[in-house]
N, CA, C and O of each residue as an XYZ file, in Angstrom:
372
protein
N     151.028     96.864      6.765
C     150.624     95.486      7.118
C     149.483     95.595      8.179
O     149.642     96.236      9.218
N     148.332     94.944      7.873
C     147.252     94.885      8.752
C     147.481     94.068     10.017
O     148.222     93.085     10.002
N     146.867     94.461     11.071
C     146.951     93.751     12.320
C     145.667     92.920     12.419
O     144.559     93.366     12.119
N     145.909     91.628     12.880
C     144.755     90.733     12.979
C     143.977     91.093     14.181
O     144.477     91.817     15.042
N     142.762     90.617     14.286
C     141.826     90.806     15.383
C     142.448     90.242     16.665
O     142.274     90.816     17.740
N     143.146     89.163     16.559
C     143.876     88.552     17.672
C     144.870     89.454     18.228
O     145.028     89.489     19.449
N     145.559     90.189     17.444
C     146.596     91.073     17.826
C     146.117     92.457     18.365
O     146.889     93.220     18.944
N     144.854     92.727     18.153
C     144.224     94.026     18.640
C     143.904     93.987     20.062
O     142.742     93.777     20.412
N     144.852     94.175     20.925
C     144.593     93.972     22.292
C     144.149     95.212     23.014
O     144.263     96.319     22.488
N     143.635     95.036     24.239
C     143.478     96.084     25.203
C     144.181     95.650     26.472
O     143.852     94.610     27.043
N     145.126     96.421     26.908
C     145.921     96.181     28.071
C     145.831     97.293     29.110
O     146.144     98.456     28.853
N     145.386     96.878     30.295
C     145.189     97.805     31.409
C     146.347     97.559     32.395
O     146.519     96.419     32.828
N     147.122     98.540     32.758
C     148.277     98.356     33.596
C     148.218     99.321     34.807
O     148.016    100.520     34.617
N     148.382     98.844     35.969
C     148.596     99.696     37.109
C     149.285     98.925     38.205
O     149.432     97.709     38.084
N     149.714     99.573     39.268
C     150.375     98.954     40.286
C     149.890     99.494     41.686
O     149.124    100.455     41.754
N     150.329     98.893     42.708
C     149.894     99.336     44.075
C     150.482    100.632     44.504
O     149.847    101.307     45.315
N     151.648    101.063     44.041
C     152.276    102.221     44.453
C     151.705    103.548     43.881
O     151.654    104.571     44.564
N     151.283    103.479     42.604
C     150.864    104.708     41.892
C     149.381    104.793     41.802
O     148.682    103.780     41.833
N     148.870    106.060     41.685
C     147.389    106.305     41.704
C     146.821    106.258     40.331
O     145.608    106.379     40.154
N     147.688    106.080     39.324
C     147.191    106.169     37.884
C     147.271    104.745     37.208
O     148.029    103.857     37.599
N     146.462    104.641     36.226
C     146.523    103.386     35.320
C     146.760    103.745     33.876
O     146.448    104.858     33.454
N     147.295    102.840     33.127
C     147.489    103.140     31.666
C     146.612    102.094     30.964
O     146.498    100.933     31.358
N     146.000    102.613     29.883
C     145.167    101.659     29.112
C     145.686    101.794     27.594
O     145.644    102.874     27.006
N     146.146    100.694     27.044
C     146.636    100.600     25.708
C     145.573     99.838     24.961
O     145.242     98.717     25.347
N     145.023    100.408     23.900
C     143.867     99.694     23.262
C     143.740     99.980     21.799
O     143.976    101.092     21.326
N     143.357     98.935     21.091
C     142.923     99.105     19.682
C     141.452     99.296     19.501
O     141.007     99.676     18.418
N     140.661     99.037     20.557
C     139.229     99.027     20.633
C     138.688    100.407     20.350
O     138.822    101.299     21.188
N     138.092    100.609     19.221
C     137.625    101.953     18.760
C     136.498    102.522     19.751
O     136.576    103.677     20.167
N     135.451    101.670     20.111
C     134.479    102.239     21.063
C     135.127    102.735     22.415
O     134.789    103.779     22.973
N     136.107    101.861     22.883
C     136.769    102.286     24.127
C     137.673    103.529     23.917
O     137.787    104.366     24.812
N     138.295    103.640     22.764
C     139.065    104.848     22.434
C     138.244    106.082     22.398
O     138.634    107.134     22.906
N     137.107    105.948     21.797
C     136.115    107.105     21.767
C     135.682    107.544     23.144
O     135.636    108.730     23.470
N     135.360    106.522     23.951
C     134.922    106.829     25.331
C     136.060    107.555     26.171
O     135.836    108.489     26.941
N     137.243    107.032     25.934
C     138.392    107.632     26.690
C     138.747    109.014     26.195
O     139.096    109.903     26.971
N     138.651    109.181     24.877
C     138.820    110.457     24.269
C     137.901    111.528     24.744
O     138.297    112.660     25.024
N     136.629    111.128     24.829
C     135.567    111.978     25.388
C     135.856    112.371     26.793
O     135.683    113.528     27.176
N     136.305    111.401     27.583
C     136.644    111.594     28.966
C     137.807    112.563     29.032
O     137.798    113.454     29.880
N     138.813    112.428     28.171
C     139.951    113.265     28.189
C     139.568    114.688     27.875
O     140.122    115.604     28.482
N     138.655    114.921     26.965
C     138.088    116.277     26.700
C     137.350    116.879     27.907
O     137.519    118.050     28.248
N     136.532    116.037     28.533
C     135.767    116.512     29.722
C     136.585    116.774     30.927
O     136.321    117.719     31.670
N     137.619    115.923     31.153
C     138.389    116.018     32.354
C     139.916    115.948     32.000
O     140.572    114.967     32.348
N     140.450    116.932     31.344
C     141.794    116.954     30.844
C     142.853    116.936     31.954
O     143.979    116.506     31.704
N     142.534    117.380     33.141
C     143.451    117.288     34.211
C     143.623    115.919     34.768
O     144.607    115.660     35.460
N     142.703    115.020     34.497
C     142.767    113.598     35.003
C     143.070    112.571     33.917
O     143.768    111.582     34.141
N     142.538    112.832     32.770
C     142.723    111.780     31.678
C     143.559    112.318     30.582
O     143.224    113.371     30.039
N     144.623    111.677     30.215
C     145.641    112.092     29.286
C     145.709    111.098     28.122
O     145.701    109.892     28.370
N     145.774    111.533     26.911
C     146.099    110.615     25.694
C     147.660    110.748     25.612
O     148.220    111.810     25.341
N     148.280    109.621     25.862
C     149.729    109.601     25.876
C     150.305    109.455     24.375
O     151.219    110.184     23.990
N     149.763    108.547     23.611
C     150.221    108.444     22.286
C     149.222    107.521     21.410
O     148.429    106.715     21.895
N     149.387    107.761     20.158
C     148.625    107.029     19.157
C     149.556    106.584     18.102
O     150.458    107.335     17.729
N     149.390    105.384     17.590
C     150.391    104.947     16.508
C     149.591    104.700     15.222
O     148.361    104.652     15.221
N     150.322    104.551     14.170
C     149.715    104.449     12.802
C     148.926    103.131     12.588
O     148.196    103.014     11.603
N     149.066    102.129     13.509
C     148.390    100.857     13.424
C     146.967    101.016     13.966
O     146.127    100.165     13.675
N     146.655    102.056     14.735
C     145.339    102.234     15.387
C     145.302    102.153     16.790
O     144.224    102.339     17.355
N     146.400    101.882     17.491
C     146.320    101.782     18.944
C     146.466    103.186     19.610
O     147.057    104.103     19.039
N     145.936    103.303     20.762
C     146.152    104.507     21.539
C     146.408    104.135     23.002
O     145.952    103.097     23.482
N     147.137    104.991     23.692
C     147.502    104.802     25.087
C     146.948    105.934     25.864
O     147.119    107.082     25.452
N     146.277    105.691     26.992
C     145.735    106.709     27.856
C     146.191    106.506     29.274
O     146.461    105.377     29.683
N     146.287    107.614     30.059
C     146.601    107.565     31.429
C     145.487    108.160     32.246
O     145.049    109.268     31.938
N     145.023    107.518     33.228
C     143.860    107.986     33.993
C     143.941    107.473     35.459
O     144.676    106.523     35.728
N     143.190    108.094     36.409
C     143.180    107.528     37.751
C     142.707    106.129     37.878
O     141.730    105.760     37.226
N     143.345    105.317     38.687
C     142.911    103.912     38.923
C     141.538    103.786     39.258
O     140.893    102.809     38.878
N     140.972    104.816     40.030
C     139.612    104.736     40.470
C     138.591    104.712     39.285
O     137.433    104.333     39.457
N     139.049    105.117     38.123
C     138.199    105.081     36.910
C     138.050    103.625     36.326
O     137.158    103.358     35.521
N     138.898    102.764     36.735
C     138.945    101.415     36.150
C     138.134    100.523     37.076
O     138.367    100.548     38.284
N     137.197     99.740     36.568
C     136.379     98.884     37.323
C     136.101     97.587     36.532
O     136.237     97.522     35.310
N     135.717     96.597     37.282
C     135.356     95.306     36.712
C     133.972     95.002     37.279
O     133.796     95.022     38.497
N     132.965     94.714     36.408
C     131.654     94.366     36.895
C     131.080     93.283     36.104
O     131.360     93.117     34.917
N     130.274     92.546     36.768
C     129.601     91.403     36.137
C     128.266     91.889     35.571
O     127.630     92.767     36.155
N     127.854     91.351     34.489
C     126.563     91.652     33.873
C     125.467     91.125     34.788
O     125.640     90.095     35.439
N     124.344     91.826     34.838
C     123.237     91.409     35.662
C     122.672     90.172     35.080
O     122.467     90.101     33.869
N     122.402     89.164     35.910
C     121.770     87.891     35.445
C     120.264     88.037     35.538
O     119.773     88.411     36.603
N     119.551     87.783     34.556
C     118.090     87.927     34.529
C     117.472     86.478     34.231
O     117.836     85.805     33.267
N     116.623     86.115     35.037
C     115.928     84.746     34.822
C     115.020     84.872     33.612
O     114.504     85.947     33.305
N     114.843     83.786     32.957
C     113.896     83.802     31.769
C     112.548     84.272     32.081
O     111.883     84.830     31.209
N     112.089     84.084     33.286
C     110.743     84.548     33.689
C     110.710     86.068     33.813
O     109.726     86.695     33.421
N     111.775     86.671     34.354
C     111.833     88.126     34.505
C     112.105     88.780     33.113
O     111.593     89.857     32.808
N     112.868     88.138     32.349
C     113.072     88.606     31.000
C     111.822     88.707     30.181
O     111.590     89.675     29.458
N     110.989     87.631     30.321
C     109.658     87.664     29.639
C     108.758     88.780     30.144
O     108.078     89.472     29.385
N     108.789     88.919     31.450
C     107.938     89.938     32.102
C     108.428     91.327     31.588
O     107.587     92.141     31.207
N     109.718     91.621     31.563
C     110.219     92.822     31.060
C     109.827     93.065     29.683
O     109.451     94.189     29.351
N     109.884     92.065     28.821
C     109.558     92.182     27.406
C     108.105     92.582     27.292
O     107.737     93.491     26.548
N     107.304     91.883     28.045
C     105.832     92.211     28.059
C     105.533     93.717     28.483
O     104.664     94.385     27.921
N     106.229     94.136     29.393
C     106.061     95.556     29.930
C     106.436     96.474     28.830
O     105.756     97.459     28.542
N     107.564     96.128     28.201
C     108.054     97.071     27.104
C     107.079     97.053     25.911
O     106.823     98.092     25.303
N     106.551     95.897     25.590
C     105.612     95.899     24.490
C     104.281     96.719     24.812
O     103.725     97.409     23.957
N     103.847     96.592     26.038
C     102.645     97.349     26.433
C     102.956     98.891     26.428
O     102.103     99.689     26.040
N     104.102     99.262     26.835
C     104.482    100.748     26.825
C     104.583    101.176     25.374
O     104.126    102.260     25.012
N     105.156    100.366     24.569
C     105.342    100.757     23.130
C     103.999    100.889     22.521
O     103.778    101.864     21.803
N     103.118    100.038     22.729
C     101.746    100.038     22.081
C     100.931    101.205     22.645
O     100.075    101.738     21.938
N     101.166    101.615     23.881
C     100.494    102.739     24.457
C     100.864    104.029     23.836
O     100.050    104.952     23.805
N     102.095    104.143     23.323
C     102.659    105.417     22.773
C     102.354    105.506     21.222
O     102.856    106.420     20.568
N     101.598    104.635     20.678
C     101.379    104.667     19.195
C     100.193    105.577     18.987
O      99.776    105.797     17.850
């Protein structure tokens, strides 16, 4: 039975007492990122389990989990950045 997109969740769990967090996710890009991190830093990042529906659970230090807002760019700055990129692209032809 297939799982709907609505049911493909990512859940990050941690508490104040412990230094580690758990991430349960169906998100393939996030899974690949965490798998790579687990290979690079096996003492800190562990793959706890994977199930046949496609979810995986990871354990990692809480300090690896962060929330950040996307940078807000004004329309004027966006236009200026686009112009600079076009000029650089044309210079490399």
